[in-house]
N, C-alpha and C positions, 0 to 999 in steps of 0.2 A: 775239412769241410765236405769233400766228396765222400769220404768214408762214412761220416755221420749220416749224410743224406741216404746213401745206399743201404746202410744198416737199418736206419730208421724206417724208410719206406718198405724195406723187405720184411721187417717185423710186423708193422701194422697191416700191410696189404696181405702178407702171408697169413696172419691171424684172421683177417676178414674172410679170405677164401677158405680157410680151414673151417670157419663157422658154417659155410655152405656145405662143405664136404661132410662134416660130421652129421649135420642134420639129414643130408641125403642118405648117407649110409645107415643112419638110424631107422629110416623108413624103407630100407632095402632097395634104394635107387642106385643104379650103377653109375659110378663116377669114372670117366675115361682118363682124364688128365687133371693134374694139379701142378701148377707152375708158379714159381716165384721168379718174376722177370718175364719179359716177352721174348719170343723167338728172334733170332735163331737160338736153338737149344744148345747149351754148353754141355750138359750131361744129364742123364736121367736114369731111373731104375723102375722096373715094373714090379709091383707088389699087389698080388691079387688081380683085380680087374683094372687097377689104376696105375698110370704112369706118373711118377713124381719126378719133377725136373726143375732145373734152373735155366733161365733164359739170359741171353747176353745183354738185353736192355733192362736195366734194374730200376725201372720207374713204375712198377706195378706188378701185376700177376693176374692169373685167371684160373678158374676151375671149369672143366668141360663135363657137364652132367648129361648123361644119355637121355635123348628124347626131349630136350629142352631147346626151344628157339632162343638163341642168344646171338652175341656179336659174331660168332663163327658162321652164322647163316648156313648151317648144314642142312640143306633142303633134301638131299638124297636120303638121309636117315629118316627125316620126317615124312617122306613119301611112302615109307614102308609101314606095314601094320604095327600098331603099338605092341611093345613087349611088356611083360609084367614087371620087369625091373627098370622101366623107363619113367622119367619124370612125368610125362604126359598121361601115363596110365594110372597115376595115383590120385586120390581125392584132393579137391581144391585146398582143404585145410592143411593137408600135409605139404603140398607144394608151397603154400603161404609160409609155413614154418621154415622150409628150406630157404626161401627167398629172404627172410629176415634173420637167418642164422648169422650171416656176416656182420650185419649191423649190430646184432645183439652182442657178439664177441667183442666188437670194437668199443661199444659202450662200457661193457664190463672191464675191458682192458684199460680204457681211459680212466675210469673211476678208481681202479686198483692202483694205477700209477700215482694219482693225486693223493690217495689215502697213504700209500707208501712214503711219498715225499713229506706229508704232514707228520707221519709217525716217526720216521727215521731221521729226517733233517730238521723238522720244526720250522720256525720262522724267525729270521733275524731282521730287525728293522731299526730305523733311526727315529726316535720319538720327536715330534715337531717341537716340543718344549726344549729340546737340546739345541735347536737352531737359534741360539740366543742372539747371535750377531747378525741375523738376517741372511739374505741369500747373495750369491754372486750371479748376476744376471748377464748371461752371454748374449750374443747378437740377436739370436732368435727370440730370446725373452725380452730384450729391449725393444724389438720390433712391435710387440703387443702392448708396450707401456710399462713393463717392469724395470726396476732400477736396482743396481747393487746396493745392498743395505736394507732393502724392503723386507718386512717380516710378513709372511703369508699367514693370516690368522683364521681365515674361513675359506671354504670351497663351496660355491653355490649357496652361500648363506649359512653354512653349517660348520661348526668347529670340527677339527679332525685330529687324530692321534699320531698317525704315521706320516713322516715327511714324504715318503714315496707316493702317498695318495694324491699329491699335487699333479702327478702325471699318470694316474690310474686310468684304466679303460673307461670307468664311469665318467671321468672328467673329459677325456679326449673324444669320447663318442657322444657326449651331450650336444644338443643343438643350441642351447642357450646357457652356456656355462660362464662363470665369472669367479675371480678371486677377490677376496677382501683383504687388503694389505694395510699394514701400519707403516707409514713413511714419515719418519721424524715426529712420531706422536700423533699423526693425523691419519684417520681411516679413509681409504679410497677403494673404489671398485675397478677392477681391470677385467674387461671382457675377453673371454677366450674365443679366438676365431674358430669357426667350424672346420677349417682345413688345417688346424695346427697339427693334427695327427699325421697328415700327409707330409708336412714340412719336416717333422721329426723322424720320419721313416723313409726319407727320400734317398736318392743315390749317394749323396754326400751329407748325411745327417749331421746337424750341428748340436753341440751341447746346449741344453736349455738353461737349467739353473743347477746350482749346487750350494751346500751350506758355506757360509763365510766363516772360516775357522782360524783361530790362533793356533800356533804350533811351537814345538820345541824339538831339540834333537833327541831321537830315541836310540838308534843304533848307528854307529859309524863303520863304514865298510873298510876292511883292511886294504892298505896300499892305495887308498883313494885320495883325491885332493883334499877332502875334508879331514882325513887322518893326518896327512902331511902338514896341514895348516894348524893342527892342534885342536880341532873341534872335539867337544866331549858331550857325553850324554847329559841331557837337561839344559844344555846351552840354549839360549833364545836369540835368534837373529832379529835385531831391531833396526838395522840399517844396511843397505847394500848400494855401493857406488853413489853414496851421498843421498839416497832416497830412503825415507822412513818406511819400515816394513812392520805392518801390524798383523796382516793376514797372509795365509799361505799362498793364495792366488796372486797376491801382489808380487811375492818373491818368484813364483813360477813365470809370471809374465815378464818380469825384469830380465831373467836369464835366458829367455827364448832365443835371443840372438847373440848369446855369449858362449858359443861352443868353442872349447879348447882355448879359453881366454881367462885371464885373471880377474877376479872380482874382489873388491875391497869391501869387507863386511865388518859390522860392529855387532858384537854379541853381548848379552848380559849373562854373567855367571856368578851365582851366589851374591847378587846385588851389585856386582862390579861390572863396568863396561870395559870391553877389551876389543882392540882393533886387530883384524887378521886379514891376510891375503890368501885367497883360495883359488886354485886352478880347476876349471871345469873340464870334463871329459868331452869326447866327440859328440855326445848327445846333449851337452849342456848341463850335466848333472854334477853335483859336488861329491856325492857318494855317501849320503846318509838317509836313514829312514826317519820320517817325521812322526811325532806323536801329537795327536790333535786333542782339542779340548772338548770333544763330543764323545758320547758313549752310546754304542748300539745296545739294544736289548734283544734277548733271545727267548723265545717261547717254545716250549715243548708240549706235545699233546698226548693224552692217553690214547689207546687204540680206539676206544669208543668215540672220543672227541674227533679223532682223525677220520673215522668213517663219515661223520656228518660234514666235517670241513672238506674232506676230499671230494665227496659227492657234490657239494655245493660248488666247489671250484671247477669240477669237471663240466657240469651243466652251465656254469657261468661262462666258461670259455666259449661254448657254443653261442650263448646269448650275445656275447661281445662281438662275435663274428657276424651274427645276424644284424646287429646294430651297425657294424661297419658296412655291410651290404646296403643297409638303408641309406647311409650317408652317400654311398656311391650312386644309388638310384635317384637320390634327391639332388645330385649334382654338387654336393658339398665337398667332395674330393674327386679328383680326376681318375680316369680308368688306368692311368699309369701306376696307380697304387696297387693294382691287382697283380699278384705274383704267381709264378709257376715254379717248376722244380729248381731253377737257378736261384730264385728269390728265397725259397725254402732253405736251400743250402747255405745262403748268406745269413739266415737267421740262426742256424746252428753255430756259425762262427768258425774261425780258423784254429781255435784252441779247444782241446777236448775237456769238457766240464760235464761230469756225469749227472750232476743235479740239473743243470740246464738241459742236457740231452733228454732225460726222462720227462722233464716238464714240457718240453716242446713236443715230445712223442705223445704225451697224454693229450695235449691240445689237438695234434694232428689226428689221433685216433678218434676223438669225439667229433672232429670236423668231418672226417671221412664218413662216419656213421650218418651225420646230418645230410651231407651232400648226396650220399647214396639213397637216402629216403626221399629225395626230391622226385615228384611225379613225372619224370622224364623217361620215355621209352628207352630201353637198354640199361637203365639204372635199376637197382633193386626196387626203388620206389615206384617206378613205372610198372614193373611186374606185379607189385602189390596192388596197384590200382586195377589192373586187369583181373587179378584173382579175386579182388573184392567185388568187382562187377559180376564175375562168374558165381560167387557164393550167394550174392543177393538175387540175381536174376535166374540162376540155374542154367545159364547158357555160356559156353566158351566163346570168346572172340575167334573169328575164323583165322586159319593159318595165313591167308592172304593179308588180312588186316594186320596181324601181328608182324608179318614180314615188312609191310609198309611202315608201320609205327616204329619198328626197331631200326629200319634204315634211316628214318628221320632223326631218331634219337642218336644214332651213330654219327650222322653228319653234324648234329649240334655239338656233341661232345668233342669230336675231332676238331671242329671249328674253334671251340673254346680252348682246347689244348694248343692249337696253332697260335691263337691270340695271346695266351699267357706266356708262352715261350718267346714269341716275338716281343712281347712287352718286357720280359727279362733282358733280352738282348738289346733292346732300345735303351733301357735304363742303364745298361753297362757302357754302351758306346756313345750315347748322346746325353 
């Protein structure tokens, strides 16, 4: 989890700062420092006019451009006469390009990641038509009115193809969402609470729904209780400890409290019913891999298709985050849902999955670009506003004004950082 967080943030922040550096050097502006991670410095190397280094605190990075008023508040340098290779001596349009260089690289990076995932990985999904036996409604689903056996046939009044769409961002971020279900042949509407997304992403998220699936034995593990009892491929478990078993979730629930205990099961093999006694292991498992009655579909895309799909997904990820912020400001979710670096690390998970890693990184790269373009002093967007004013009016904001504005922006950003980290810690311990 920590490794993924450090590698992920180092990549996207490093690329962001690299965008500023390349744009600055293109216009002959001196770049004094380029760092991945914040001080104290671990090590660095001087190449030309620039020192390239790694910092001990791996939650960001920075680039120090000569003659630019930034978070370093280097007043001593700015009090001297401008030099030809400094940021402040260049035309406003060049300075503007330097300021949007980081955001530009992040957007390109995010789009490329989504294009690559579309092209190389494609898309695997469960068609909703495969969920023939309805859903298993867990406690969180039951709390909104869903029941095991329900068939979800529409979302917000529209039919849908992919079962995963039931919990898509469009659904969870909507203000007036609802499911249309088929319950024992009768159609009903189930309202989706506006805070459902918060419940499903809380400190102890609960499963919501899953397909209700029949199953048979696929592979039996060597030396397992299943092998010792004589279970074979294609056997169907139809009864366990006197209880009828039709679906996999019924069997899973029954053996939850039967760890290292014997289970009396009845199986169907080639039309015959056979009674067996099976010993579970310390985790309550019998030692077989199930085969389900549902079939996933896999879509692959041409490179041209991947460009359109990846670009749409990249900008869609930003729009979903904006919608999430809207729910926060409307009070539909609490501020506890706002996460910092610890929350981001938890999203990466404790297992390394390259597909998930690159997908999360694509989202973070796009979100970093969006957040940096907010018109807050000290962020790139704040500098863009000041440069826009200069280009339109022909006048620079005074150094004193810039100093005050950047101080306010710095306090705001640091306050936000303290808040999100405190939020992460609160969500862990309370």
